[in-house]
N, C-alpha and C positions, 0 to 999 in steps of 0.2 A: 914447736910452734904453739902459740896460744892465741885464741880468737874469742873476743867477747863483743856482742852486738847489743846496742840499746835501741830497740825499734822506735820508742816514743820520741827520742831526740835524733835518731838516725846516725848515731855515733858508732863507728866501727873501730875497735881497738884490736891490734894484732901485732905479733912479735915473732922474730926469728931468734931463738936463744943462741944458736950457733954463731951467727954474725954479730950478736949483741946489740940489736936495735929493735925498738918498738915504735909503733905508729898509731895515729888516730886520724881516721878519714871520715869526713861528714858526707853521708850519702844524700842523694836527691830525694824528692817526694815519692819517687817510685822505688826507693830503697836500692838504688843502683849508683855506681860510681861513674862519673864522666871523665875520670882521669886515671892513670895507672897507679897501682899500689906499690908499696915499698919505695917511695920516693922521699928524698930529704925534706921536702916541704911539709910532710906529715909526721916527721920525727917528734917523739915526746921524750921527756927526761925529768927526773926528780929535781927539786930545787936544792940549792946548797943549804947546809946546816945553818941554823941561826940560834943565837943564845937569847934572842928577844922573844921569839914566837915559836910555839909548837902547835901545829894543826893536827889534831887527832881525829881520824875518821872512825866512826862507830856505826854499828847497825841501828837502823830505825826501830827494829822490833826485838832485838836481842841485847839491849843494854841491861847489865846486871851489876851486882855488887862488886864482883871481881874487876870488871871494867872500870867502874867508878873508883875503886881503890888504885888501880893502875894509873889513872889520870891524876889522882890526888898525889901519888908518889912523884909524878913528873913536875909538879908545881915548884919545887925547890930549884930546878935546873933552868927555868925559863921565866922571863918577865911576864909573859902572857901565854895562856893556852886557849886556843879556839877549838870548839867541838864542831865537827862537820858530820852530819848524818846522811847516810845513803843506804840503799838496800842492796842486797845480793852481791855479786862479784864486782860491782862498780867500785867498791872500796879499794880493791887492788889497783884499779885503773887511776883513781884519783891520786894515789901515792906515786904511781909510775909517771904520771904527767905533771907532777909538781903542784897539784891543788891541795894536797895534804902531805904531812911529813911522816906519819906513823899510823899503823892500823893494828891495834891489839884485838885479836879475836879470842876471847876468853869464854867461849861457849862452843858447843859441839858443831862440827861440820864434817862432811864426808869428802872423800877424795874428789868426786865429780864436782863439788862446790868450789874447789880451790885450784885445780890443776891449771886451767887456762890463765887465771889471774896470776898464779905463781910463775908461769912461763913469761908473762908480760913483765912482771916485776924483775925476774931474773935477767931478762934481756937488757934492762936498763941499770943493772948493777945493784938492785935491792936484794935484801935477804928476807926469807920467810923462815923464821926460826921457831922451832917447837919449844914451848915453855917446859916441856917434860924432859927433853934430852939436851936442850941448848944447841941442837944441830938443825940443819935444814930439814924441812918436812920431807918425808920419804913416801913414795907412791907404790902402788901394786902390792900392798901388804895383804896378808890373809884377811885381816879385819880392816875394812875400808874407812873406818872412823879415824879422823885426824885427831892428834893431840891439839890442845890449845896452842896458839902461835901468835907471833908479832911480826908484822912486815915493817922493815926499817932499813936505813942505809947501813 
């Protein structure tokens, strides 16, 4: 499972990787739900691929030259590229719910920064691929520092 909560907007993202479903539930002003969890009305999913538009979600505070280069490399494949900025693990959630298409994280993160978002993405069929190994990120390593990665379909 993966769970991410956004207190300011009262959005609760959660997923069960085994059943392959992810959800977003809006909680009330008391940060409680007035309906059951894991119901189809709260399902989220990524958007289909488009050749016209690529929405790249990036960090508000960790934009760097590697990320700028990554975005520049994508320009030949799409008619338009939109940049979406968000903080923390919300970037995973935006891709999982179809509000962004790709999330390149070309700056340091730790396992605890990414595990919940990775689970939510995995539940909807997204990949979280290490740029170092070209394999899915691995957890419970001796060194908890992640390699750089890209979240995509």
